[in-house]
N, C-alpha and C positions, 0 to 999 in steps of 0.2 A: 517643438520644445517639450522637454519633460515636465509633466505635471505630477507633483507629489501631493497626495491627499492624506492629511493626518486627522484621525478621529480619536475622540475619547468616548467611552461608552460604559454602560452598566451591564454587567453580566445578568443581573436580576431583572432589570427593566426592559432595555431595548435589545440586548444581545449583541453579538459580533456584527459590525456593520456589513451590509451587502455591497459587493463590488459591482458597479454598474458598467464596468468595461468587460471585455471578453477574456480578461486574464484569470478570472476565477478567485480573486482574493489577493491578499498581500501578507505582510508581517503583522502578527498579533502578539502584543506583550501584555502579560498578566501582572498587574500591580497589587493583587490582593494579599501578597505575603508581606507587604510593607505596612508599618504601623499606620492605622487609619485615623486621620485627624477628625473624621466625622463621628468618632466615638467620644470625643471630648466636647463638652457643652459649648465652650467658647468658639468652636469652629462649625457647629451644626448648620448654621444659616449661611455660611460662607462657601466659596468654592476654590478650586486650585489656581485661580487667577488673583485671589485676594492676598494682600501682603502678609497677613498673619499666617495664612496657610503656606504660602511660599517660604516664609522664614522657617516655619516648622519643618517642612519637607527638605529644605536646603541642608538642614542639619542631620538628616537621616542617612546613615551610611549605606543601607541597602538601596535606597532610592538613588543615591549618587552612583553606586555600582551598576544598577539597572540602566540608568541613563547613559553612562559611559559605554556599556556594552551595546545598547541599542544604537547609539550614535555611530559607533564603529561599523556595525552591520549595515546601517542605512547609508552611511557615507560610501562604503564599498559598493553597495548596490547602486547608488546614484551614479558614481563614477562609471560603473559597468554599463548601466542603462544609457548614459550619455554617449559612451563610445559606440554603442550598438544602435543609437538613435531610437530608443524606445520612447513611448509617449506617456506612459502611466505607471505610477508606483503608489501603492496604498499601504499606510502604516496605521495601526490602531493600538490604543492603550485602553485596557479595561480594568475596572475595579468593581467593588460591590455595588455602589450607588451611582457611579459615573459622575461624581461631583468634585472630589478632592484630588486623589492620587492620579487618576487617569488624565484629568484636565491639566494638572501641573506638568505631568510628563509630556503630554502633547504640546503644550506651550513651550517647554524647554527644547524639545526637538525642533520645533519651528524656528526658534531663535538660533539654534545651532546651525541649521541649514542655511538660514538667511545670512549668517556671518561668513559661511564658507563660499556659498554659491552666488550671493549678491546679484540677483537679476538673471542668472544663467539658467534658472529653473523657475517654474511657477509653483508656489506653495499655497495650498488651500487647507484651512483648518476648520473642523466642525466638532462641536461638543454636543453629542446627541442627547444628553440627559440633564443639561442645565438650561434655564430660560435664556433665550437670546444667544444660544450657543453657536 
């Protein structure tokens, strides 16, 4: 069965996640061009799973476009990998602190894939730079 590993990370703290398979890596999407909620006092202690941050980023046009494009690329890859009986796909979202934008994007991709593949793939998610990620 295909396992899709989704990561969020900080370019400054942890860097691009290492791929433990023999594939040598996967897709990396850079969220740093999107308005950073972490620069606003009300969001500093929150992360991309918190409702206030989710609501803020849901309204961001650039984030919606990034997610749409990433979802299309990953869906095409998953379909291809399933037809070829591949076992691993890695997708990472990075931002400056690994707390808001990348976490939000990783969570949204997870939900997108769960809705489409509903048990046909294994999805693992890890947030490298938030506590209990």
